[in-house]
C-alpha positions in Angstrom: -1.9 4.7 20.8 0.0 7.8 19.7 0.8 7.1 16.1 3.0 9.0 13.6 1.6 9.0 10.1 4.1 9.9 7.4 2.9 11.0 4.0 -0.2 12.3 5.9 -1.0 14.9 3.2 -1.4 12.3 0.5 -4.4 10.4 -0.8 -3.9 7.5 1.5 -2.5 9.5 4.3 -5.5 11.7 4.8 -7.8 8.7 5.0 -5.5 7.0 7.5 -5.3 10.0 9.7 -9.1 10.3 9.7 -9.6 6.6 10.4 -7.2 6.6 13.3 -8.6 9.7 14.9 -12.1 8.2 14.5 -11.0 5.1 16.4 -9.6 7.0 19.3 -5.9 7.1 18.5 -3.7 10.2 18.8 -2.0 11.1 15.5 1.2 12.9 14.7 0.8 13.9 11.0 4.0 14.6 9.0 4.7 15.2 5.3 7.1 17.1 3.1 4.0 18.5 1.3 1.3 20.6 2.9 1.4 23.6 5.2 3.0 23.3 8.6 0.8 23.9 11.6 -2.9 23.4 12.2 -4.7 21.7 9.3 -8.4 21.8 8.9 -7.9 19.2 6.1 -6.3 16.7 8.5 -7.9 17.7 11.8 -4.5 17.7 13.4 -1.3 19.8 13.2 1.0 18.9 10.3 4.7 18.6 11.0 6.8 19.2 7.9 9.6 16.7 7.6 12.0 15.4 4.9 12.4 11.7 5.7 15.5 11.4 3.5 17.2 13.1 6.5 17.6 10.7 9.4 17.4 13.4 12.0 14.1 14.6 10.7 12.7 11.1 10.6 13.8 10.6 14.2 12.1 13.8 15.3 8.9 12.9 13.5 8.7 9.5 15.3 9.8 10.7 18.8 7.1 10.3 21.4 5.0 7.9 19.3 4.3 4.3 20.0 3.9 3.2 16.4 4.2 4.6 12.9 2.2 4.2 9.7 4.8 5.0 7.1 3.3 6.2 3.8 5.9 8.9 3.0 7.4 7.9 -0.4 7.3 9.1 -3.9 4.0 7.3 -4.7 4.5 5.7 -8.1 6.8 5.4 -11.1 7.1 8.4 -13.3 6.7 11.2 -10.7 10.4 11.9 -11.0 13.5 10.4 -12.5 14.2 6.7 -11.9 17.3 7.2 -9.9 15.7 9.8 -7.7 12.7 7.5 -7.0 15.0 4.7 -5.9 17.3 7.0 -3.9 14.6 9.0 -2.0 12.3 6.1 -1.3 15.1 3.9 -0.1 16.5 6.7 2.1 13.1 7.5 3.6 12.2 3.8 4.3 15.6 3.1 5.9 15.5 6.2 8.0 12.0 5.6 9.3 12.8 1.9 10.1 16.0 2.7 11.8 14.4 5.6 13.8 11.6 3.2 14.9 14.3 0.7 16.1 16.2 3.4 18.0 13.1 4.7 19.7 11.7 1.3 20.5 8.4 1.7 18.8 5.7 -1.0 19.3 4.8 -1.5 15.6 5.7 -0.3 12.1 3.1 -0.5 9.4 4.2 0.8 6.0 3.2 1.1 2.4 4.9 -1.4 0.1 3.4 -1.9 -3.3 1.7 -4.4 -5.7 4.5 -3.5 -8.1 6.9 -5.8 -6.2 4.9 -8.7 -7.6 5.8 -8.1 -11.3 3.9 -5.1 -12.5 3.4 -4.0 -15.1 1.9 -7.2 -16.5 1.5 -7.4 -20.3 1.4 -10.3 -22.8 5.2 -10.1 -23.0 5.6 -9.9 -19.2 2.7 -12.0 -17.9 2.3 -13.3 -14.3 3.4 -16.8 -13.8 0.0 -17.7 -12.4 -3.2 -16.1 -11.1 -4.5 -15.0 -8.7 -1.1 -13.4 -7.9 -0.2 -13.8 -4.3 2.8 -13.2 -1.9 4.8 -16.1 -3.4 5.0 -14.2 -6.7 7.4 -11.8 -5.0 9.9 -10.3 -6.0 9.7 -9.2 -9.6 10.6 -5.5 -9.7 10.3 -4.0 -13.1 11.0 -0.3 -12.2 13.1 1.6 -9.7 9.9 2.3 -7.8 9.2 -1.4 -7.4 12.8 -2.0 -6.6 12.7 0.6 -3.8 9.8 -1.3 -2.3 11.6 -4.6 -2.6 14.6 -3.1 -0.9 12.3 -1.7 1.7 10.9 -5.1 2.5 14.3 -6.6 2.9 15.4 -3.7 5.1 12.3 -4.1 7.2 13.0 -7.8 7.7 16.5 -7.2 9.0 15.5 -4.2 11.2 12.7 -6.2 12.7 15.1 -9.1 13.4 17.6 -6.7 15.1 15.0 -4.8 17.1 12.2 -7.3 17.8 9.7 -4.7 16.5 6.9 -6.3 14.3 6.7 -4.8 10.8 3.8 -5.1 8.4 4.3 -4.1 4.8 1.1 -3.5 2.8 1.4 -4.2 -0.9 -1.2 -1.7 -1.9 -3.1 -1.9 -5.1 -4.1 1.1 -7.2 -5.8 3.4 -4.7 -9.2 4.9 -5.6 -11.3 7.4 -3.7 -15.1 7.5 -4.1 -14.8 10.6 -6.3 -12.5 8.6 -8.6 -15.1 5.9 -9.5 -16.8 8.0 -12.2 -13.8 7.0 -14.4 -14.4 3.3 -14.0 -16.6 2.8 -17.1 -13.9 4.2 -19.3 -11.8 1.2 -18.5 -14.2 -1.4 -19.9 -13.9 -0.9 -23.7 -10.4 -2.3 -23.7 -9.4 -4.8 -21.0 -5.8 -4.3 -22.0 -5.9 -0.8 -20.6 -5.9 -2.2 -17.1 -4.1 -5.5 -17.5 -1.0 -4.0 -15.9 -2.2 -4.9 -12.4 -4.7 -7.6 -13.4 -7.5 -5.1 -13.2 -6.9 -4.5 -9.5 -7.7 -1.5 -7.3 -8.4 -0.8 -3.6 -10.7 1.8 -2.0 -8.9 4.3 0.1 -11.2 3.6 3.0 -10.1 0.0 3.0 -6.5 1.1 2.9 -7.1 3.1 6.0 -8.8 0.2 7.8 -6.0 -2.1 6.8 -3.4 0.2 8.3 -5.3 0.4 11.6 -6.0 -3.3 11.8 -2.3 -4.1 11.1 -1.4 -1.8 14.0 -3.9 -3.2 16.4 -3.6 -6.9 15.8 -0.6 -8.8 17.3 1.9 -9.9 14.6 5.5 -11.0 14.7 8.6 -10.5 12.6 8.3 -8.6 9.3 5.4 -9.7 7.1 4.2 -8.3 3.7 0.7 -8.8 2.3 -1.4 -7.8 -0.7 -4.1 -5.2 -0.1 -6.7 -5.0 -2.8 -10.4 -4.8 -3.2 -12.4 -8.0 -3.2 -13.3 -7.5 -6.8 -11.7 -6.3 -10.1 -12.4 -2.9 -11.6 -14.0 -4.5 -14.7 -17.5 -5.5 -15.7 -16.4 -8.8 -17.2 -15.9 -11.9 -15.0 -12.3 -12.4 -13.9 -11.8 -15.9 -15.5 -13.0 -14.5 -18.8 -10.6 -11.5 -18.5 -7.7 -13.9 -18.0 -8.8 -16.1 -20.9 -8.9 -13.1 -23.2 -5.7 -11.3 -22.2 -3.5 -14.0 -20.6 -4.7 -17.3 -22.1 -1.5 -19.1 -21.3 -1.4 -18.1 -17.6 -2.7 -20.9 -15.4 -5.3 -20.2 -12.7 -4.3 -21.9 -9.5 -7.9 -22.3 -8.3 -11.3 -21.5 -9.6 -12.0 -17.8 -9.7 -15.6 -16.8 -9.0 -17.4 -14.0 -10.7 -15.6 -10.7 -10.5 -13.2 -11.9 -7.8 -9.9 -10.0 -7.4 -6.9 -11.5 -9.2 -4.6 -10.0 -6.5 -5.0 -12.6 -3.7 -5.9 -11.0 -0.4 -6.2 -14.1 1.7 -2.8 -13.6 3.5 -4.0 -10.1 4.8 -7.2 -11.7 6.0 -5.3 -14.4 7.8 -2.8 -12.0 9.3 -5.0 -9.3 10.7 -8.6 -9.9 9.5 -8.5 -7.7 6.4 -12.0 -7.7 4.8 -12.5 -5.0 2.2 -15.9 -3.4 2.5 -15.9 -0.9 -0.4 -16.3 -1.4 -4.1 -16.8 0.8 -7.2 -20.0 -1.2 -7.7 -21.7 0.8 -5.0 -21.0 4.1 -6.9 -21.3 3.2 -10.6 -23.8 0.9 -12.4 -22.0 -2.0 -14.1 
């Protein structure tokens, strides 16, 4: 397919572009950051576009069959709370409406684990663990709220247009070069309790985007994308007992198993994370 990737200059975007090109797809890369024109970093030309403008979003998607929409302010705290909500909501709405107008075959986009109730803390614990799609929506920041609104917008635009949408509730993305920091998390489990010690390798994010594009889905569906394990060197059940002793486990949790449930993504499009920090750092 010919696929537009928004946010192509970002951490996830670069990996997604490389993965799609490596699997024979044609990529139109766009971002507000980066240098317009041929990019050795991406391997394709970069189209500069501000997705908060509908016309620019429409131009970025024109001629493509599908879109991987990653072009958002990527986390809380990058700018003011109102700007995060306003810009992300505008970008998401414009991309979704442009996809509908152009009749694209598929929309895959970056939602967030934050929609599920992050940040978790003793005073704001999860209702249960592993946290799954049913834990939605619990936005605790305007960033999370922008993603909740995006999921609701996607649902309605999908209904109007018949285009299948897949929202990926991405965990905290790590690249291989980030894993050297992992041992620094272990001394105090509370330092990473905010997302139940979750993470996801950027290569698995890229694979998830491609799989969600290539597999037949219907309607608008949103799934958690995380690594198969936690980022800690302590078993997951023990972490929960130490930090969230009153939070029930809905099923036995084996070893270092993720506490962000990824079964729905597996069932929807075969998501099976292949990468872990454990292949880069000794536990």
